[in-house]
C-alpha positions in Angstrom: 123.9 174.3 -80.6 122.9 170.7 -81.3 119.7 170.2 -83.2 117.2 167.3 -82.9 116.8 165.2 -86.0 114.0 163.9 -88.2 110.4 164.7 -87.6 111.2 166.5 -84.3 112.7 169.4 -86.3 109.2 170.1 -87.6 107.2 169.5 -84.4 105.3 172.6 -83.3 104.0 171.1 -80.1 103.9 173.7 -77.3 104.0 176.6 -79.8 101.2 179.1 -80.5 100.7 180.6 -84.0 98.8 183.7 -85.0 97.6 183.7 -88.6 96.1 186.9 -89.9 93.3 186.8 -92.4 92.6 183.2 -91.6 88.9 182.9 -91.9 89.2 181.4 -95.4 91.6 180.6 -98.2 95.3 180.3 -97.8 95.3 181.7 -94.2 92.8 179.0 -93.1 94.7 176.2 -94.8 98.0 177.3 -93.2 96.3 177.5 -89.7 95.0 174.0 -90.2 98.4 172.8 -91.2 100.1 174.4 -88.2 97.6 172.9 -85.9 98.2 169.4 -87.4 101.9 169.9 -86.7 101.1 170.5 -83.0 100.6 174.2 -82.7 97.8 176.0 -80.9 96.4 178.4 -83.5 95.0 181.9 -83.2 92.6 182.8 -86.1 92.3 186.5 -87.0 89.9 188.5 -89.1 87.6 191.5 -88.9 84.3 189.6 -89.3 83.6 187.8 -86.0 80.9 185.7 -87.6 83.2 184.2 -90.3 85.9 183.9 -87.6 83.7 181.8 -85.4 82.7 179.5 -88.3 86.4 179.0 -89.3 87.4 178.3 -85.7 84.7 175.7 -85.3 85.8 174.0 -88.5 89.3 173.6 -87.0 88.1 172.6 -83.6 86.0 169.8 -85.2 89.2 168.2 -86.3 90.8 168.4 -82.9 92.7 171.7 -83.2 93.2 174.0 -80.2 92.0 177.4 -81.5 91.6 181.0 -80.2 89.8 183.7 -82.1 91.3 187.2 -82.1 89.3 189.7 -84.1 91.1 192.9 -85.1 91.7 195.0 -88.1 95.3 194.3 -89.2 95.6 197.8 -90.8 94.8 199.6 -87.6 98.0 200.0 -85.6 96.3 200.8 -82.3 93.8 198.0 -82.6 96.6 195.6 -83.5 98.8 196.6 -80.6 95.9 196.4 -78.1 94.9 192.9 -79.3 98.4 191.5 -79.3 99.4 193.0 -75.9 96.2 191.8 -74.3 96.6 188.3 -75.6 100.2 188.1 -74.4 99.3 189.4 -71.0 96.1 187.4 -70.4 96.4 184.2 -72.4 99.9 183.3 -73.5 102.8 183.8 -75.9 102.7 184.2 -79.6 105.6 182.1 -80.9 104.8 182.1 -84.6 103.2 184.8 -86.7 101.9 184.3 -90.2 101.2 187.7 -91.9 98.6 186.5 -94.4 96.0 189.3 -94.5 95.7 190.6 -98.1 93.5 191.9 -100.9 93.5 192.1 -104.7 92.0 194.6 -107.2 92.3 194.4 -110.9 92.1 197.4 -113.2 94.3 199.0 -115.9 97.0 201.1 -114.2 95.9 204.3 -116.0 92.4 203.9 -114.5 93.3 202.4 -111.2 91.3 204.2 -108.4 93.5 206.1 -106.0 91.5 205.1 -103.0 91.8 201.4 -103.8 95.6 201.9 -104.3 95.7 203.3 -100.7 93.6 200.4 -99.5 96.0 197.9 -101.1 99.0 199.6 -99.4 97.3 199.4 -96.0 96.0 195.8 -96.3 99.0 194.2 -98.0 102.0 196.0 -96.6 101.1 198.2 -93.6 99.4 195.2 -91.9 102.6 193.3 -92.1 104.4 196.1 -90.5 101.8 196.7 -87.7 101.3 193.1 -86.7 104.9 192.2 -87.2 106.1 195.0 -85.0 103.5 194.3 -82.3 104.4 190.6 -82.1 108.1 191.1 -82.4 108.3 193.4 -79.4 107.3 190.4 -77.3 109.4 187.9 -79.2 112.5 190.0 -78.8 112.1 189.9 -75.0 112.0 186.1 -75.1 114.9 185.8 -77.6 112.9 183.7 -80.0 110.2 183.9 -82.6 109.1 183.0 -86.1 107.6 185.5 -88.5 106.3 184.3 -91.9 105.1 187.0 -94.3 102.9 185.9 -97.2 104.3 187.3 -100.4 103.3 186.2 -103.9 104.5 185.2 -107.3 104.0 188.9 -108.0 106.8 189.6 -105.7 109.0 188.7 -108.6 106.7 189.1 -111.7 104.1 191.4 -113.0 101.1 191.0 -115.2 98.6 193.4 -116.7 96.0 195.0 -114.4 97.6 194.4 -111.0 100.5 196.8 -110.8 99.6 198.2 -107.3 99.3 194.6 -106.0 102.6 193.7 -107.5 104.2 196.8 -105.8 102.8 195.7 -102.4 104.1 192.2 -102.7 107.5 193.4 -103.7 107.5 195.5 -100.6 106.6 192.5 -98.5 109.8 190.7 -99.6 111.9 193.8 -98.8 110.2 194.4 -95.4 110.9 190.7 -94.7 114.6 191.4 -95.4 114.5 194.4 -93.1 112.8 192.4 -90.3 115.5 189.8 -90.5 118.3 192.4 -90.6 117.0 194.1 -87.5 115.6 191.2 -85.5 117.8 188.1 -86.3 120.2 189.3 -83.6 117.4 188.7 -81.1 116.7 185.2 -82.1 113.9 185.8 -84.5 113.6 184.1 -87.9 111.8 186.3 -90.4 111.0 184.9 -93.9 108.4 185.1 -96.6 106.4 182.4 -98.4 105.4 183.3 -101.9 102.5 181.3 -103.4 102.1 181.0 -107.1 98.6 180.6 -108.6 96.3 178.8 -106.1 92.6 178.1 -106.3 91.5 180.5 -103.5 88.6 183.0 -103.0 91.0 185.8 -103.9 91.6 184.1 -107.3 88.0 183.1 -107.9 87.5 185.3 -111.0 90.6 183.8 -112.6 89.7 180.2 -111.7 86.3 180.8 -113.4 88.0 182.1 -116.5 88.7 179.1 -118.9 91.0 181.3 -121.0 93.1 182.3 -118.0 93.3 178.7 -116.7 94.4 177.5 -120.2 97.1 180.2 -120.2 98.2 179.4 -116.6 98.5 175.7 -117.4 100.7 176.4 -120.4 102.8 179.0 -118.5 103.4 177.0 -115.4 105.9 174.1 -115.7 103.7 172.0 -113.3 100.8 172.6 -115.8 98.2 173.2 -113.1 96.8 175.5 -110.4 98.2 174.9 -106.9 96.2 173.4 -104.1 96.4 175.4 -100.9 97.4 172.3 -98.9 100.7 172.4 -100.9 101.7 175.5 -99.0 101.6 173.9 -95.6 104.9 172.0 -95.7 106.9 175.2 -96.5 105.0 177.1 -93.8 105.7 174.4 -91.2 109.4 174.4 -92.2 109.6 178.2 -91.7 107.7 178.0 -88.4 109.9 175.2 -87.0 113.3 174.5 -85.7 114.2 173.1 -89.1 114.7 176.7 -90.4 116.8 177.9 -87.4 119.4 179.5 -89.7 117.1 180.7 -92.5 116.5 184.4 -92.4 115.4 187.2 -94.7 114.6 184.9 -97.6 111.5 184.4 -99.8 110.5 180.9 -100.6 108.5 180.5 -103.8 105.9 177.7 -104.0 104.7 178.2 -107.5 105.0 175.1 -109.6 108.1 176.6 -111.3 106.4 179.7 -112.8 109.1 182.1 -111.6 111.9 179.8 -112.9 110.6 179.6 -116.5 110.0 182.0 -119.4 
């Protein structure tokens, strides 16, 4: 099939994108970027107050925004919210599975209940929301699913073994989504950020020793800015990636390429 050329490949006009966990941090930055590329965006989170503030922030810059509050770890709540939006408001053409959490502790002392919470927040949510949205996308024969992985999809460091396990699982679930759903016209890929200055990394950003280590360890010699994830997200959400499926794109300043 003939493709349009140039900037039209990346134009998201007429598309609607749901970004989970988008009240702040990477999710909010990606939602803003998708809106600037022409998409209508649906912000998601559990805290309706934070969601309203985040939505107003985007609307003030001209974005068209919906707010859809649900717990991404609750399969029933997810299914209800997605099905109601599709029935009453419109189609979800792009999904960014961004909801996630972090907890740092030595593996031998890691609390079992927090491990379970990490599994639910970082991987079960990708399954629940991905499945609920894909059921509608399959019927239309088109859709874009972008799962947010991590540099820890490929690497580990002390104190975050359970988080590393969940992000490795995100990459493999992404491969599974592509394997099952590419035949229906869906593109399922993962975006793996390196170390970015976000609320999730606030403790590390505030630690001068860690920042010095990171700057030495990363070929780019700095923290990433969340805006630097937007281009890759737009690529994966647009016609430009029409034959890209099941892959994980690392946006990490070269950290996974270098020892």
